[in-house]
C-alpha distance (Angstrom), angle and dihedral (degrees) to the residues before:
residue distance angle dihedral
X1 . . .
X2 3.80 . .
X3 3.76 130.1 .
X4 3.81 117.6 -82.2
X5 3.80 120.5 -140.0
X6 3.78 133.7 161.8
X7 3.81 119.3 -132.4
X8 3.80 132.0 177.6
X9 3.80 104.7 -145.0
X10 3.79 134.2 177.3
X11 3.81 113.8 -116.5
X12 3.81 126.2 -149.7
X13 3.80 134.6 179.7
X14 3.79 97.5 19.6
X15 3.79 114.4 -165.9
X16 3.79 134.5 164.8
X17 3.81 90.1 -95.5
X18 3.79 103.1 40.3
X19 3.78 150.2 -41.0
X20 3.77 144.7 -132.8
X21 3.79 119.4 -107.7
X22 3.79 129.8 -159.1
X23 3.79 109.2 -144.6
X24 3.81 138.3 175.5
X25 3.81 87.5 -149.7
X26 3.77 127.7 66.9
X27 3.79 113.4 -122.2
X28 3.81 111.7 -168.6
X29 3.80 121.2 -123.0
X30 3.83 110.0 -88.7
X31 3.83 92.5 30.9
X32 3.79 111.8 143.9
X33 3.78 115.2 -135.3
X34 3.78 131.3 -169.6
X35 3.80 102.4 -140.9
X36 3.78 124.1 -159.0
X37 3.80 104.7 -167.6
X38 3.81 112.5 -162.1
X39 3.81 110.7 178.1
X40 3.81 119.3 170.4
X41 3.82 90.7 -114.5
X42 3.82 95.8 67.9
X43 3.78 129.8 64.0
X44 3.81 96.0 -149.4
X45 3.83 125.8 40.1
X46 3.80 117.5 -105.3
X47 3.81 112.6 -125.4
X48 3.80 121.6 -157.0
X49 3.79 138.0 151.7
X50 3.77 114.8 -123.7
X51 3.77 137.3 -178.2
X52 3.80 124.1 -139.2
X53 3.81 106.2 -118.8
X54 3.81 99.9 173.4
X55 3.81 139.6 11.3
X56 3.81 131.1 -161.3
X57 3.78 130.3 176.6
X58 3.80 113.7 -123.2
X59 3.80 112.8 -118.6
X60 3.80 115.3 -91.4
X61 3.80 92.9 -9.2
X62 3.77 139.5 97.2
X63 3.80 89.4 -122.5
X64 3.78 134.3 102.3
X65 3.78 136.4 -147.4
X66 3.79 114.3 -138.5
X67 3.78 126.2 -163.7
X68 3.80 108.0 -148.3
X69 3.80 125.6 -169.0
X70 3.81 116.9 -157.9
X71 3.81 109.0 -121.7
X72 3.78 104.4 167.6
X73 3.78 127.7 30.4
X74 3.77 134.3 148.6
X75 3.80 118.9 -116.2
X76 3.80 88.0 -105.7
X77 3.82 92.4 52.2
X78 3.82 90.5 50.1
X79 3.81 91.2 51.5
X80 3.82 90.7 47.2
X81 3.82 90.5 51.0
X82 3.82 92.0 48.5
X83 3.79 91.3 50.3
X84 3.81 93.5 45.8
X85 3.82 94.0 48.5
X86 3.84 91.3 46.8
X87 3.80 91.7 48.4
X88 3.79 92.2 50.2
X89 3.82 90.8 47.8
X90 3.82 90.7 52.3
X91 3.81 91.0 47.9
X92 3.82 91.7 49.5
X93 3.82 91.7 48.1
X94 3.79 91.4 51.3
X95 3.80 94.5 47.7
């Protein structure tokens, strides 16, 4: 069994199938992550398991961008993600 650590990371580009994370730590490609997504728009955190599919170092910083694909999510988590992504799309279209 692998090592367990807790990280607070900044998420970007959330979609129904994945997201990009900004991280001070390097997570190797193929790493499995338990993600607890807690945006302001939802009352309960969304929990999914994702796999790192790409990694890039941020320019001139000791930070990394991680592309994460969602691999495991409950039906409820999938519905929550769909609703959150749709709500953000509507907000962006109205801005």
